SEPA-387652 format. One record per residue: x, y, z of N, C-alpha, C in turn; residue in three letters. Coordinates in steps of 0.02 Angstrom, whole numbers. Layout:
<rs>
@n.x X; n.y Y; n.z Z; ca.x X; ca.y Y; ca.z Z; c.x X; c.y Y; c.z Z; resn ALA
...
</rs>
This chain:
<rs>
@n.x -1550; n.y -1558; n.z -1282; ca.x -1606; ca.y -1527; ca.z -1255; c.x -1591; c.y -1514; c.z -1183; resn MET
@n.x -1606; n.y -1448; n.z -1168; ca.x -1596; ca.y -1418; ca.z -1099; c.x -1656; c.y -1452; c.z -1055; resn SER
@n.x -1641; n.y -1462; n.z -993; ca.x -1689; ca.y -1476; ca.z -943; c.x -1737; c.y -1415; c.z -925; resn LYS
@n.x -1797; n.y -1425; n.z -912; ca.x -1839; ca.y -1383; ca.z -893; c.x -1824; c.y -1357; c.z -821; resn LYS
@n.x -1851; n.y -1304; n.z -807; ca.x -1838; ca.y -1279; ca.z -728; c.x -1911; c.y -1298; c.z -689; resn ILE
@n.x -1907; n.y -1340; n.z -640; ca.x -1972; ca.y -1358; ca.z -617; c.x -1959; c.y -1353; c.z -536; resn ILE
@n.x -2013; n.y -1327; n.z -514; ca.x -2021; ca.y -1312; ca.z -435; c.x -2011; c.y -1371; c.z -397; resn CYS
@n.x -1967; n.y -1377; n.z -353; ca.x -1955; ca.y -1448; ca.z -325; c.x -2014; c.y -1468; c.z -274; resn ALA
@n.x -2055; n.y -1422; n.z -248; ca.x -2116; ca.y -1439; ca.z -212; c.x -2176; c.y -1452; c.z -237; resn SER
@n.x -2192; n.y -1420; n.z -297; ca.x -2251; ca.y -1418; ca.z -329; c.x -2243; c.y -1459; c.z -404; resn THR
@n.x -2186; n.y -1472; n.z -418; ca.x -2180; ca.y -1485; ca.z -491; c.x -2210; c.y -1454; c.z -551; resn ASN
@n.x -2219; n.y -1387; n.z -533; ca.x -2247; ca.y -1332; ca.z -581; c.x -2181; c.y -1309; c.z -616; resn LYS
@n.x -2193; n.y -1297; n.z -683; ca.x -2136; ca.y -1263; ca.z -714; c.x -2121; c.y -1191; c.z -692; resn GLU
@n.x -2060; n.y -1176; n.z -681; ca.x -2040; ca.y -1102; ca.z -664; c.x -2023; c.y -1068; c.z -730; resn ILE
@n.x -1986; n.y -1109; n.z -776; ca.x -1961; ca.y -1086; ca.z -839; c.x -2018; c.y -1052; c.z -883; resn GLY
@n.x -2017; n.y -984; n.z -888; ca.x -2072; ca.y -941; ca.z -927; c.x -2112; c.y -904; c.z -887; resn GLY
@n.x -2100; n.y -916; n.z -818; ca.x -2140; ca.y -875; ca.z -771; c.x -2138; c.y -804; c.z -789; resn TYR
@n.x -2199; n.y -771; n.z -784; ca.x -2214; ca.y -704; ca.z -808; c.x -2184; c.y -661; c.z -749; resn ASP
@n.x -2120; n.y -637; n.z -730; ca.x -2099; ca.y -596; ca.z -678; c.x -2041; c.y -614; c.z -650; resn GLY
@n.x -2017; n.y -571; n.z -605; ca.x -1948; ca.y -576; ca.z -581; c.x -1956; c.y -626; c.z -525; resn ASP
@n.x -1895; n.y -667; n.z -512; ca.x -1888; ca.y -705; ca.z -458; c.x -1811; c.y -697; c.z -432; resn LEU
@n.x -1810; n.y -704; n.z -364; ca.x -1754; ca.y -706; ca.z -322; c.x -1713; c.y -765; c.z -343; resn THR
@n.x -1643; n.y -761; n.z -358; ca.x -1607; ca.y -819; ca.z -373; c.x -1541; c.y -807; c.z -330; resn VAL
@n.x -1532; n.y -857; n.z -275; ca.x -1466; ca.y -852; ca.z -248; c.x -1416; c.y -890; c.z -284; resn GLU
@n.x -1354; n.y -867; n.z -287; ca.x -1298; ca.y -896; ca.z -328; c.x -1260; c.y -940; c.z -277; resn LEU
@n.x -1238; n.y -995; n.z -303; ca.x -1197; ca.y -1040; ca.z -265; c.x -1137; c.y -1053; c.z -306; resn ILE
@n.x -1077; n.y -1036; n.z -280; ca.x -1018; ca.y -1044; ca.z -335; c.x -967; c.y -1075; c.z -293; resn LEU
@n.x -921; n.y -1126; n.z -332; ca.x -875; ca.y -1155; ca.z -297; c.x -815; c.y -1157; c.z -354; resn GLU
@n.x -754; n.y -1138; n.z -336; ca.x -694; ca.y -1142; ca.z -377; c.x -687; c.y -1080; c.z -418; resn GLY
@n.x -723; n.y -1023; n.z -413; ca.x -717; ca.y -981; ca.z -453; c.x -650; c.y -937; c.z -447; resn GLU
@n.x -625; n.y -918; n.z -502; ca.x -562; ca.y -885; ca.z -500; c.x -546; c.y -841; c.z -567; resn ARG
@n.x -497; n.y -791; n.z -556; ca.x -491; ca.y -751; ca.z -618; c.x -419; c.y -757; c.z -615; resn ARG
@n.x -388; n.y -779; n.z -681; ca.x -317; ca.y -799; ca.z -691; c.x -291; c.y -746; c.z -731; resn LEU
@n.x -228; n.y -726; n.z -716; ca.x -184; ca.y -680; ca.z -752; c.x -153; c.y -718; c.z -803; resn LEU
@n.x -157; n.y -700; n.z -869; ca.x -119; ca.y -745; ca.z -922; c.x -69; c.y -700; c.z -955; resn ILE
@n.x -1; n.y -721; n.z -944; ca.x 49; ca.y -677; ca.z -965; c.x 91; c.y -717; c.z -1026; resn LEU
@n.x 82; n.y -681; n.z -1085; ca.x 118; ca.y -722; ca.z -1144; c.x 174; c.y -683; c.z -1155; resn SER
@n.x 235; n.y -731; n.z -1176; ca.x 292; ca.y -706; ca.z -1195; c.x 313; c.y -659; c.z -1143; resn ASN
@n.x 311; n.y -683; n.z -1075; ca.x 334; ca.y -649; ca.z -1021; c.x 400; c.y -656; c.z -997; resn PHE
@n.x 444; n.y -599; n.z -990; ca.x 514; ca.y -599; ca.z -966; c.x 524; c.y -559; c.z -910; resn GLU
@n.x 559; n.y -591; n.z -859; ca.x 578; ca.y -557; ca.z -806; c.x 649; c.y -577; c.z -776; resn ILE
@n.x 682; n.y -534; n.z -744; ca.x 744; ca.y -533; ca.z -718; c.x 728; c.y -544; c.z -640; resn ASN
@n.x 737; n.y -612; n.z -617; ca.x 720; ca.y -641; ca.z -553; c.x 789; c.y -626; c.z -505; resn VAL
@n.x 778; n.y -595; n.z -453; ca.x 828; ca.y -586; ca.z -401; c.x 800; c.y -601; c.z -333; resn THR
@n.x 851; n.y -607; n.z -290; ca.x 822; ca.y -621; ca.z -222; c.x 779; c.y -571; c.z -197; resn GLU
@n.x 782; n.y -512; n.z -230; ca.x 729; ca.y -458; ca.z -200; c.x 676; c.y -442; c.z -242; resn ASP
@n.x 662; n.y -491; n.z -289; ca.x 596; ca.y -474; ca.z -335; c.x 537; c.y -474; c.z -295; resn THR
@n.x 502; n.y -421; n.z -310; ca.x 442; ca.y -407; ca.z -269; c.x 383; c.y -430; c.z -312; resn ASP
@n.x 358; n.y -500; n.z -304; ca.x 315; ca.y -526; ca.z -349; c.x 252; c.y -497; c.z -346; resn TRP
@n.x 230; n.y -472; n.z -290; ca.x 163; ca.y -437; ca.z -289; c.x 161; c.y -369; c.z -330; resn GLU
@n.x 216; n.y -338; n.z -340; ca.x 223; ca.y -277; ca.z -375; c.x 231; c.y -287; c.z -457; resn GLU
@n.x 271; n.y -347; n.z -472; ca.x 280; ca.y -371; ca.z -528; c.x 210; c.y -392; c.z -567; resn VAL
@n.x 172; n.y -436; n.z -528; ca.x 113; ca.y -466; ca.z -547; c.x 58; c.y -408; c.z -556; resn LEU
@n.x 61; n.y -369; n.z -505; ca.x 2; ca.y -310; ca.z -510; c.x 18; c.y -270; c.z -571; resn TYR
@n.x 79; n.y -253; n.z -587; ca.x 96; ca.y -208; ca.z -638; c.x 78; c.y -249; c.z -710; resn ASP
@n.x 91; n.y -325; n.z -714; ca.x 78; ca.y -362; ca.z -768; c.x 4; c.y -365; c.z -774; resn ALA
@n.x -41; n.y -367; n.z -723; ca.x -117; ca.y -385; ca.z -719; c.x -141; c.y -322; c.z -769; resn SER
@n.x -113; n.y -260; n.z -766; ca.x -137; ca.y -207; ca.z -800; c.x -139; c.y -207; c.z -877; resn LEU
@n.x -90; n.y -255; n.z -901; ca.x -87; ca.y -263; ca.z -972; c.x -100; c.y -334; c.z -993; resn GLU
@n.x -104; n.y -396; n.z -949; ca.x -97; ca.y -451; ca.z -970; c.x -181; c.y -465; c.z -982; resn GLY
@n.x -181; n.y -528; n.z -1003; ca.x -259; ca.y -555; ca.z -1014; c.x -286; c.y -590; c.z -958; resn ASP
@n.x -343; n.y -579; n.z -948; ca.x -383; ca.y -608; ca.z -885; c.x -431; c.y -658; c.z -912; resn LEU
@n.x -435; n.y -711; n.z -865; ca.x -478; ca.y -762; ca.z -887; c.x -524; c.y -783; c.z -829; resn ASP
@n.x -583; n.y -762; n.z -818; ca.x -628; ca.y -778; ca.z -769; c.x -661; c.y -848; c.z -779; resn GLU
@n.x -660; n.y -886; n.z -731; ca.x -685; ca.y -957; ca.z -731; c.x -718; c.y -970; c.z -674; resn GLN
@n.x -792; n.y -992; n.z -691; ca.x -837; ca.y -1018; ca.z -643; c.x -852; c.y -1094; c.z -659; resn TYR
@n.x -817; n.y -1141; n.z -627; ca.x -824; ca.y -1206; ca.z -652; c.x -886; c.y -1235; c.z -619; resn PRO
@n.x -921; n.y -1214; n.z -553; ca.x -969; ca.y -1248; ca.z -521; c.x -1021; c.y -1180; c.z -513; resn TYR
@n.x -1079; n.y -1185; n.z -544; ca.x -1127; ca.y -1139; ca.z -539; c.x -1199; c.y -1175; c.z -515; resn ILE
@n.x -1206; n.y -1167; n.z -460; ca.x -1285; ca.y -1185; ca.z -445; c.x -1329; c.y -1125; c.z -417; resn SER
@n.x -1397; n.y -1135; n.z -419; ca.x -1442; ca.y -1073; ca.z -397; c.x -1495; c.y -1104; c.z -353; resn VAL
@n.x -1509; n.y -1062; n.z -302; ca.x -1575; ca.y -1079; ca.z -270; c.x -1635; c.y -1027; c.z -292; resn ALA
@n.x -1680; n.y -1045; n.z -323; ca.x -1726; ca.y -1006; ca.z -348; c.x -1791; c.y -999; c.z -297; resn ILE
@n.x -1805; n.y -941; n.z -282; ca.x -1864; ca.y -928; ca.z -236; c.x -1920; c.y -948; c.z -284; resn THR
@n.x -1960; n.y -1001; n.z -261; ca.x -2015; ca.y -1022; ca.z -314; c.x -2075; c.y -975; c.z -302; resn SER
@n.x -2112; n.y -958; n.z -359; ca.x -2177; ca.y -917; ca.z -355; c.x -2232; c.y -966; c.z -325; resn PRO
@n.x -2214; n.y -1035; n.z -327; ca.x -2269; ca.y -1076; ca.z -313; c.x -2263; c.y -1114; c.z -244; resn PHE
@n.x -2217; n.y -1098; n.z -212; ca.x -2201; ca.y -1127; ca.z -143; c.x -2153; c.y -1080; c.z -97; resn SER
@n.x -2152; n.y -1098; n.z -38; ca.x -2111; ca.y -1058; ca.z 4; c.x -2043; c.y -1089; c.z 8; resn ASP
@n.x -2032; n.y -1140; n.z -24; ca.x -1965; ca.y -1177; ca.z -25; c.x -1925; c.y -1165; c.z -86; resn LYS
@n.x -1863; n.y -1162; n.z -77; ca.x -1808; ca.y -1143; ca.z -140; c.x -1802; c.y -1202; c.z -178; resn ASN
@n.x -1798; n.y -1209; n.z -242; ca.x -1779; ca.y -1251; ca.z -291; c.x -1704; c.y -1241; c.z -307; resn THR
@n.x -1665; n.y -1296; n.z -299; ca.x -1596; ca.y -1288; ca.z -301; c.x -1591; c.y -1329; c.z -369; resn VAL
@n.x -1534; n.y -1298; n.z -415; ca.x -1519; ca.y -1321; ca.z -472; c.x -1445; c.y -1318; c.z -493; resn ILE
@n.x -1416; n.y -1367; n.z -508; ca.x -1340; ca.y -1369; ca.z -532; c.x -1344; c.y -1350; c.z -606; resn CYS
@n.x -1322; n.y -1291; n.z -619; ca.x -1321; ca.y -1273; ca.z -693; c.x -1248; c.y -1287; c.z -732; resn LEU
@n.x -1197; n.y -1285; n.z -697; ca.x -1133; ca.y -1303; ca.z -728; c.x -1081; c.y -1334; c.z -670; resn GLN
@n.x -1055; n.y -1392; n.z -702; ca.x -1007; ca.y -1424; ca.z -665; c.x -948; c.y -1447; c.z -706; resn LYS
@n.x -891; n.y -1411; n.z -709; ca.x -838; ca.y -1429; ca.z -756; c.x -773; c.y -1459; c.z -710; resn GLU
@n.x -741; n.y -1492; n.z -736; ca.x -673; ca.y -1515; ca.z -711; c.x -623; c.y -1469; c.z -726; resn ALA
@n.x -579; n.y -1471; n.z -668; ca.x -518; ca.y -1422; ca.z -678; c.x -477; c.y -1445; c.z -724; resn SER
@n.x -435; n.y -1405; n.z -763; ca.x -389; ca.y -1437; ca.z -813; c.x -308; c.y -1413; c.z -776; resn ASP
@n.x -317; n.y -1383; n.z -719; ca.x -250; ca.y -1350; ca.z -693; c.x -200; c.y -1413; c.z -673; resn SER
@n.x -227; n.y -1472; n.z -666; ca.x -174; ca.y -1533; ca.z -647; c.x -139; c.y -1555; c.z -708; resn ASP
@n.x -155; n.y -1522; n.z -767; ca.x -130; ca.y -1558; ca.z -834; c.x -63; c.y -1516; c.z -850; resn GLU
@n.x -53; n.y -1466; n.z -805; ca.x 7; ca.y -1420; ca.z -827; c.x 54; c.y -1419; c.z -771; resn VAL
@n.x 119; n.y -1387; n.z -783; ca.x 159; ca.y -1387; ca.z -721; c.x 141; c.y -1333; c.z -683; resn GLU
@n.x 142; n.y -1344; n.z -624; ca.x 133; ca.y -1290; ca.z -571; c.x 199; c.y -1266; c.z -533; resn THR
@n.x 207; n.y -1205; n.z -521; ca.x 260; ca.y -1179; ca.z -482; c.x 236; c.y -1121; c.z -432; resn ILE
@n.x 291; n.y -1118; n.z -383; ca.x 282; ca.y -1064; ca.z -343; c.x 331; c.y -1018; c.z -367; resn ASN
@n.x 312; n.y -955; n.z -381; ca.x 352; ca.y -900; ca.z -409; c.x 410; c.y -889; c.z -361; resn LEU
@n.x 398; n.y -889; n.z -297; ca.x 445; ca.y -885; ca.z -249; c.x 517; c.y -913; c.z -250; resn GLU
@n.x 503; n.y -983; n.z -288; ca.x 551; ca.y -1029; ca.z -286; c.x 595; c.y -1024; c.z -344; resn ASP
@n.x 580; n.y -977; n.z -393; ca.x 630; ca.y -969; ca.z -457; c.x 691; c.y -950; c.z -432; resn LEU
@n.x 740; n.y -983; n.z -461; ca.x 806; ca.y -967; ca.z -456; c.x 826; c.y -898; c.z -491; resn PRO
@n.x 875; n.y -867; n.z -460; ca.x 895; ca.y -805; ca.z -503; c.x 911; c.y -809; c.z -567; resn PRO
@n.x 890; n.y -766; n.z -611; ca.x 909; ca.y -763; ca.z -680; c.x 863; c.y -730; c.z -722; resn GLY
@n.x 878; n.y -722; n.z -791; ca.x 820; ca.y -701; ca.z -827; c.x 779; c.y -758; c.z -857; resn LYS
@n.x 714; n.y -749; n.z -833; ca.x 664; ca.y -806; ca.z -850; c.x 621; c.y -775; c.z -910; resn HIS
@n.x 611; n.y -828; n.z -954; ca.x 565; ca.y -813; ca.z -1015; c.x 510; c.y -867; c.z -1016; resn PHE
@n.x 448; n.y -845; n.z -1006; ca.x 395; ca.y -893; ca.z -1007; c.x 354; c.y -880; c.z -1077; resn PHE
@n.x 338; n.y -937; n.z -1112; ca.x 299; ca.y -928; ca.z -1165; c.x 227; c.y -911; c.z -1147; resn GLU
@n.x 200; n.y -934; n.z -1088; ca.x 158; ca.y -933; ca.z -1056; c.x 150; c.y -945; c.z -983; resn GLU
@n.x 141; n.y -895; n.z -949; ca.x 131; ca.y -897; ca.z -870; c.x 62; c.y -874; c.z -847; resn LEU
@n.x 25; n.y -926; n.z -817; ca.x -34; ca.y -917; ca.z -788; c.x -33; c.y -915; c.z -705; resn ILE
@n.x -55; n.y -861; n.z -680; ca.x -47; ca.y -847; ca.z -613; c.x -130; c.y -839; c.z -584; resn VAL
@n.x -139; n.y -869; n.z -523; ca.x -199; ca.y -858; ca.z -495; c.x -190; c.y -805; c.z -435; resn ASP
@n.x -202; n.y -747; n.z -457; ca.x -187; ca.y -691; ca.z -409; c.x -243; c.y -645; c.z -399; resn CYS
@n.x -299; n.y -668; n.z -396; ca.x -359; ca.y -629; ca.z -379; c.x -398; c.y -665; c.z -330; resn PHE
@n.x -439; n.y -625; n.z -295; ca.x -494; ca.y -658; ca.z -256; c.x -560; c.y -610; c.z -266; resn SER
@n.x -617; n.y -635; n.z -253; ca.x -678; ca.y -605; ca.z -271; c.x -735; c.y -626; c.z -235; resn GLY
@n.x -790; n.y -596; n.z -246; ca.x -854; ca.y -619; ca.z -218; c.x -919; c.y -582; c.z -261; resn LYS
@n.x -971; n.y -623; n.z -249; ca.x -1034; ca.y -598; ca.z -281; c.x -1065; c.y -574; c.z -222; resn PHE
@n.x -1099; n.y -517; n.z -228; ca.x -1132; ca.y -486; ca.z -166; c.x -1214; c.y -482; c.z -180; resn ARG
@n.x -1249; n.y -517; n.z -140; ca.x -1313; ca.y -521; ca.z -137; c.x -1338; c.y -571; c.z -182; resn GLY
@n.x -1410; n.y -565; n.z -192; ca.x -1445; ca.y -607; ca.z -239; c.x -1459; c.y -579; c.z -310; resn ASP
@n.x -1487; n.y -621; n.z -349; ca.x -1494; ca.y -591; ca.z -420; c.x -1570; c.y -591; c.z -431; resn MET
@n.x -1598; n.y -544; n.z -460; ca.x -1668; ca.y -527; ca.z -474; c.x -1677; c.y -550; c.z -551; resn GLU
@n.x -1702; n.y -600; n.z -567; ca.x -1708; ca.y -619; ca.z -641; c.x -1784; c.y -618; c.z -662; resn ILE
@n.x -1787; n.y -594; n.z -716; ca.x -1857; ca.y -598; ca.z -750; c.x -1863; c.y -667; c.z -789; resn ASN
@n.x -1902; n.y -710; n.z -775; ca.x -1904; ca.y -780; ca.z -800; c.x -1955; c.y -781; c.z -859; resn PHE
@n.x -1974; n.y -728; n.z -878; ca.x -2028; ca.y -731; ca.z -946; c.x -1985; c.y -753; c.z -998; resn SER
@n.x -1923; n.y -743; n.z -1005; ca.x -1892; ca.y -768; ca.z -1066; c.x -1837; c.y -824; c.z -1060; resn GLU
@n.x -1843; n.y -846; n.z -991; ca.x -1796; ca.y -900; ca.z -969; c.x -1841; c.y -966; c.z -957; resn VAL
@n.x -1834; n.y -996; n.z -1017; ca.x -1868; ca.y -1072; ca.z -1025; c.x -1854; c.y -1126; c.z -996; resn GLU
@n.x -1773; n.y -1132; n.z -1001; ca.x -1742; ca.y -1195; ca.z -977; c.x -1675; c.y -1172; c.z -933; resn ASP
@n.x -1644; n.y -1232; n.z -916; ca.x -1582; ca.y -1215; ca.z -876; c.x -1523; c.y -1182; c.z -917; resn GLN
@n.x -1517; n.y -1205; n.z -986; ca.x -1477; ca.y -1169; ca.z -1027; c.x -1480; c.y -1092; c.z -1027; resn ASP
@n.x -1548; n.y -1077; n.z -1036; ca.x -1562; ca.y -994; ca.z -1035; c.x -1552; c.y -970; c.z -972; resn ASP
@n.x -1558; n.y -1010; n.z -917; ca.x -1544; ca.y -986; ca.z -846; c.x -1463; c.y -966; c.z -841; resn LEU
@n.x -1436; n.y -1023; n.z -855; ca.x -1354; ca.y -1016; ca.z -859; c.x -1325; c.y -958; c.z -901; resn LEU
@n.x -1361; n.y -949; n.z -954; ca.x -1341; ca.y -891; ca.z -1001; c.x -1350; c.y -818; c.z -958; resn GLU
@n.x -1409; n.y -813; n.z -934; ca.x -1426; ca.y -752; ca.z -895; c.x -1382; c.y -747; c.z -836; resn VAL
@n.x -1367; n.y -807; n.z -791; ca.x -1328; ca.y -802; ca.z -737; c.x -1257; c.y -787; c.z -760; resn VAL
@n.x -1233; n.y -810; n.z -801; ca.x -1164; ca.y -797; ca.z -835; c.x -1157; c.y -728; c.z -852; resn SER
@n.x -1201; n.y -693; n.z -886; ca.x -1189; ca.y -623; ca.z -902; c.x -1193; c.y -578; c.z -839; resn GLU
@n.x -1230; n.y -600; n.z -795; ca.x -1232; ca.y -552; ca.z -732; c.x -1166; c.y -568; c.z -695; resn ILE
@n.x -1143; n.y -632; n.z -693; ca.x -1081; ca.y -643; ca.z -653; c.x -1025; c.y -604; c.z -681; resn LEU
@n.x -1025; n.y -605; n.z -751; ca.x -956; ca.y -575; ca.z -786; c.x -967; c.y -488; c.z -779; resn PHE
@n.x -1027; n.y -470; n.z -761; ca.x -1036; ca.y -394; ca.z -763; c.x -1027; c.y -373; c.z -686; resn ASP
@n.x -1057; n.y -410; n.z -637; ca.x -1066; ca.y -390; ca.z -573; c.x -1018; c.y -417; c.z -516; resn GLU
@n.x -981; n.y -480; n.z -540; ca.x -931; ca.y -515; ca.z -490; c.x -879; c.y -465; c.z -472; resn TYR
@n.x -857; n.y -458; n.z -412; ca.x -811; ca.y -409; ca.z -385; c.x -750; c.y -440; c.z -376; resn GLU
@n.x -698; n.y -422; n.z -417; ca.x -632; ca.y -457; ca.z -411; c.x -583; c.y -399; c.z -386; resn TRP
@n.x -536; n.y -426; n.z -352; ca.x -472; ca.y -388; ca.z -323; c.x -416; c.y -414; c.z -333; resn SER
@n.x -361; n.y -379; n.z -350; ca.x -294; ca.y -407; ca.z -353; c.x -269; c.y -432; c.z -281; resn PHE
@n.x -254; n.y -491; n.z -282; ca.x -239; ca.y -524; ca.z -220; c.x -168; c.y -573; c.z -228; resn TYR
@n.x -108; n.y -543; n.z -221; ca.x -53; ca.y -601; ca.z -226; c.x -27; c.y -612; c.z -154; resn TYR
@n.x -15; n.y -671; n.z -141; ca.x 13; ca.y -699; ca.z -84; c.x 71; c.y -738; c.z -101; resn PHE
@n.x 121; n.y -747; n.z -55; ca.x 182; ca.y -791; ca.z -57; c.x 156; c.y -859; c.z -68; resn ALA
@n.x 177; n.y -892; n.z -120; ca.x 161; ca.y -952; ca.z -135; c.x 92; c.y -974; c.z -174; resn GLY
@n.x 74; n.y -914; n.z -198; ca.x 11; ca.y -928; ca.z -244; c.x 36; c.y -966; c.z -315; resn CYS
@n.x -21; n.y -994; n.z -333; ca.x -6; ca.y -1048; ca.z -384; c.x 12; c.y -1013; c.z -461; resn LEU
@n.x 51; n.y -1033; n.z -487; ca.x 64; ca.y -1008; ca.z -564; c.x 71; c.y -1078; c.z -606; resn ALA
@n.x 50; n.y -1073; n.z -665; ca.x 59; ca.y -1125; ca.z -710; c.x 96; c.y -1115; c.z -765; resn TRP
@n.x 140; n.y -1158; n.z -795; ca.x 184; ca.y -1142; ca.z -856; c.x 151; c.y -1184; c.z -902; resn ILE
@n.x 142; n.y -1146; n.z -965; ca.x 119; ca.y -1189; ca.z -1026; c.x 163; c.y -1167; c.z -1084; resn THR
@n.x 193; n.y -1209; n.z -1115; ca.x 235; ca.y -1193; ca.z -1169; c.x 309; c.y -1184; c.z -1144; resn GLY
@n.x 348; n.y -1150; n.z -1174; ca.x 421; ca.y -1149; ca.z -1156; c.x 441; c.y -1092; c.z -1095; resn GLU
@n.x 488; n.y -1134; n.z -1057; ca.x 516; ca.y -1086; ca.z -1006; c.x 587; c.y -1095; c.z -1002; resn HIS
@n.x 618; n.y -1035; n.z -1013; ca.x 698; ca.y -1046; ca.z -1011; c.x 713; c.y -994; c.z -959; resn THR
@n.x 788; n.y -1003; n.z -941; ca.x 818; ca.y -970; ca.z -884; c.x 892; c.y -952; c.z -912; resn VAL
@n.x 915; n.y -890; n.z -907; ca.x 986; ca.y -876; ca.z -922; c.x 1006; c.y -833; c.z -858; resn GLU
@n.x 1070; n.y -848; n.z -851; ca.x 1103; ca.y -807; ca.z -794; c.x 1107; c.y -733; c.z -807; resn ALA
@n.x 1093; n.y -701; n.z -761; ca.x 1095; ca.y -616; ca.z -771; c.x 1177; c.y -603; c.z -772; resn ILE
@n.x 1188; n.y -565; n.z -820; ca.x 1262; ca.y -544; ca.z -834; c.x 1266; c.y -469; c.z -798; resn LYS
</rs>
C-alpha cells in the first residue's frame, strides 16, 4: 500500500487535491546509457571514440535511469514545501566490469554487450501537476516519471575516460 501525500506543515492530505500544484523535481544519479549489443570495432591508436559512440547512439538502445527522485510540493495549505522521496534505488553498476575505452589495446574487439555512459542532461523548470487523480505517492511517481521521460533534455556527451561496462563476452583479435 502506497503512502498518502500529507502536507508537512498542516498534516492535511494533498493527494486528491482538486487543482494544479507546483512540484519541484530533485534528482540524483540520473543517466542515459547507450547499450550496444553484439558490437564490433577495430580499435587503433587513432580511434575517435566520440565519433564511434555518437554514430552508434543513433542505432543503439538507450536506457534512461532515474535512481533517486524526490519532489518538493508547493502545498495548497501552507507556504512551506512538502518534500517527499518517491524513489531511491541502488546502483547495479558495481556488479559488472568497468573499463575506460581509451585504454583498449589495438585490435578487433567484439562485445556481447557494451554499456556506455555518454550523455548528460537536465530537467528545466518545475512541474505543474493536477492532483485530482494523484491519490498517493505511487500515483505521483507514475506522473512524475511520465513527465521525466517526455521532457528531460539529454544530449550526447562523450569525454575521454567516460565509463563503459561490459556484460557478457568480450574478445579481441589482432588486426591483419
